[in-house]
C-alpha positions as CSV (number, residue, x, y, z in Angstrom):
1,X,67.3,195.4,168.0
2,X,64.1,193.6,168.7
3,X,63.9,190.8,171.2
4,X,63.2,188.3,168.3
5,X,66.2,189.5,166.3
6,X,68.4,189.3,169.4
7,X,67.3,185.8,170.0
8,X,68.1,184.8,166.4
9,X,71.6,186.4,166.7
10,X,72.2,184.6,170.0
11,X,71.1,181.3,168.5
12,X,73.3,181.8,165.5
13,X,76.3,182.6,167.6
14,X,75.8,179.5,169.7
15,X,75.6,177.4,166.6
16,X,78.9,178.8,165.3
17,X,80.5,178.2,168.7
18,X,79.3,174.5,168.6
19,X,80.6,174.0,165.1
20,X,84.0,175.5,166.0
21,X,84.2,173.2,169.0
22,X,83.4,170.2,166.9
23,X,86.2,171.1,164.4
24,X,88.7,171.7,167.2
25,X,87.9,168.3,168.8
26,X,88.2,166.6,165.4
27,X,91.7,168.0,164.7
28,X,92.9,167.8,168.3
29,X,95.9,165.5,169.0
30,X,94.7,162.1,170.3
31,X,95.0,161.4,174.0
32,X,98.2,159.5,174.6
33,X,97.6,155.9,175.6
34,X,98.9,154.9,179.1
35,X,102.3,153.3,179.0
36,X,102.3,149.5,179.6
37,X,104.7,148.2,182.1
38,X,106.3,144.8,181.8
39,X,107.5,142.3,184.5
40,X,110.6,142.1,186.6
41,X,113.1,139.4,185.8
42,X,112.9,135.8,187.1
43,X,116.6,135.7,188.1
44,X,119.1,134.6,190.7
45,X,122.9,134.6,190.9
46,X,123.0,130.9,189.8
47,X,121.6,131.6,186.3
48,X,123.7,130.4,183.4
49,X,121.1,130.8,180.6
50,X,118.8,133.8,180.1
51,X,115.7,133.6,177.9
52,X,114.5,137.0,176.6
53,X,111.1,137.6,175.1
54,X,109.9,140.9,173.6
55,X,107.0,142.2,175.8
56,X,104.1,140.4,177.6
57,X,100.9,139.9,175.6
58,X,97.6,141.3,176.8
59,X,96.7,137.9,178.3
60,X,100.0,137.8,180.2
61,X,99.6,141.4,181.5
62,X,96.1,140.5,182.7
63,X,97.4,137.4,184.4
64,X,100.5,139.1,185.8
65,X,102.8,136.3,184.6
66,X,105.1,135.4,181.7
67,X,103.6,133.5,178.7
68,X,100.1,133.2,180.2
69,X,98.3,133.1,176.9
70,X,96.9,129.6,176.7
71,X,98.1,129.1,173.1
72,X,101.6,130.3,173.7
73,X,103.9,127.3,173.3
74,X,106.6,128.4,175.7
75,X,105.7,126.4,178.7
76,X,104.8,123.2,176.8
77,X,108.2,123.4,175.0
78,X,110.1,124.0,178.2
79,X,108.2,121.2,179.9
80,X,109.3,118.7,177.2
81,X,112.9,119.8,177.2
82,X,113.4,119.9,180.9
83,X,111.3,116.8,181.6
84,X,109.0,118.5,184.1
85,X,105.3,119.3,183.9
86,X,105.8,123.1,184.0
87,X,102.7,123.9,182.0
88,X,100.5,122.4,184.8
89,X,102.2,124.1,187.7
90,X,101.3,127.4,189.3
91,X,103.4,130.2,187.8
92,X,105.5,130.8,190.8
93,X,106.4,127.2,190.9
94,X,107.3,127.2,187.2
95,X,109.7,130.1,187.9
96,X,111.4,128.2,190.8
97,X,111.9,125.2,188.6
98,X,113.4,127.3,185.8
99,X,115.8,128.8,188.4
100,X,116.7,125.3,189.6
101,X,117.8,124.6,186.0
102,X,119.8,127.8,186.1
103,X,117.5,129.4,183.6
104,X,116.5,133.1,184.0
105,X,113.6,134.8,182.3
106,X,112.9,138.4,181.2
107,X,111.9,140.6,178.3
108,X,114.0,143.0,176.2
109,X,111.3,145.8,176.6
110,X,110.4,147.1,180.0
111,X,107.6,149.5,179.0
112,X,105.9,150.6,175.8
113,X,102.7,151.7,174.1
114,X,100.8,149.1,172.2
115,X,97.3,148.3,171.1
116,X,96.6,144.6,171.1
117,X,99.4,142.0,171.5
118,X,101.4,142.1,168.3
119,X,105.0,143.1,168.5
120,X,104.5,145.1,165.2
121,X,102.2,147.4,167.1
122,X,104.8,148.3,169.9
123,X,105.6,152.0,170.0
124,X,107.7,154.2,172.3
125,X,109.5,151.1,173.6
126,X,111.9,151.4,176.6
127,X,114.4,148.7,177.0
128,X,115.2,147.0,180.3
129,X,118.4,147.6,182.3
130,X,120.6,144.8,181.0
131,X,123.7,146.1,182.8
132,X,122.0,145.6,186.2
133,X,120.9,142.1,185.1
134,X,124.4,141.1,184.1
135,X,125.7,142.3,187.5
136,X,123.0,140.3,189.3
137,X,123.9,137.1,187.4
138,X,127.7,137.2,187.0
139,X,127.8,133.6,185.9
140,X,125.5,134.1,182.9
141,X,126.9,132.3,179.8
142,X,124.3,132.5,177.1
143,X,121.2,134.4,176.0
144,X,118.3,132.9,174.0
145,X,115.9,135.2,172.3
146,X,112.3,134.2,171.9
147,X,111.5,135.5,168.4
148,X,112.9,138.1,166.1
149,X,111.7,141.2,168.0
150,X,113.7,140.1,171.0
151,X,116.5,139.1,168.7
152,X,117.1,142.7,167.6
153,X,118.9,143.1,171.0
154,X,121.2,140.1,170.2
155,X,124.3,142.3,169.3
156,X,124.2,143.9,172.7
157,X,124.8,140.6,174.5
158,X,127.1,139.2,171.9
159,X,129.3,142.2,172.4
160,X,129.5,141.4,176.1
161,X,131.1,138.0,175.2
162,X,127.9,135.9,175.8
163,X,126.7,133.1,173.6
164,X,123.5,134.1,171.8
165,X,120.9,132.3,169.8
166,X,117.7,133.8,168.2
167,X,115.0,131.2,168.4
168,X,111.6,130.9,166.7
169,X,108.9,132.7,168.6
170,X,106.6,130.5,170.8
171,X,103.8,133.0,170.3
172,X,100.6,131.8,168.7
173,X,101.0,134.6,166.2
174,X,104.0,132.7,164.8
175,X,102.0,130.0,163.1
176,X,104.3,129.6,160.1
177,X,106.4,126.9,161.9
178,X,105.1,123.7,163.3
179,X,105.3,122.9,167.0
180,X,107.7,120.0,166.4
181,X,110.1,122.3,164.5
182,X,110.0,124.9,167.3
183,X,110.6,122.2,169.9
184,X,113.6,120.9,168.0
185,X,115.2,124.4,167.7
186,X,114.6,125.1,171.4
187,X,115.9,121.7,172.4
188,X,119.1,122.2,170.4
189,X,119.7,125.5,172.1
190,X,118.9,124.4,175.6
191,X,120.6,121.0,175.5
192,X,123.7,121.4,173.4
193,X,125.3,118.2,172.2
194,X,128.8,117.4,173.5
195,X,131.5,118.5,171.1
196,X,132.4,114.9,170.1
197,X,128.8,114.1,169.2
198,X,128.5,117.3,167.3
199,X,131.6,116.5,165.3
200,X,130.3,113.0,164.5
201,X,127.0,114.4,163.4
202,X,128.7,116.9,161.1
203,X,130.6,114.0,159.4
204,X,127.4,112.1,158.5
205,X,126.5,112.2,154.8
206,X,123.5,114.3,154.0
207,X,120.2,112.5,153.3
């Protein structure tokens, strides 16, 4: 074989090798995304009410705090209901004020894979350890779920004898309900009317 022929054969072999490598790379399994880790609970033994979300948004994960997206309505709603300017406080102070009202905070999902912030894109979700939470807050009486994704866990807590309510999501992605409607639903859950008032209200004629 002449040197020129050998060079052509070598070049052809190299071309085949490159083409095979491109095909292999094209059909190779995608590299797994790193698992996202959520936050620990805001909790102490005095808690009577637990608010459970789904999983922190990208904005919250970057900030390292619950409901840190500027358009999430969680903190404005809690501010109005509790009569405190929570939305303007540093996050650690917000948590302390929630605990003072015997309100704990956590998410149903402790880790997952997700691109973006939508609950619909959550994959490989790992739930949090609710048994440990219930042991840490033995006086817990009710659980409020922030949105339908979190609400999928409602039967677990109802089965433990706790009061449960699935509330409209405070996420900016849940734009189908006006702020005033969300506020009314959350207020009714967090500030239950006395039984006598509730009975009077149920007796009123519809309008």
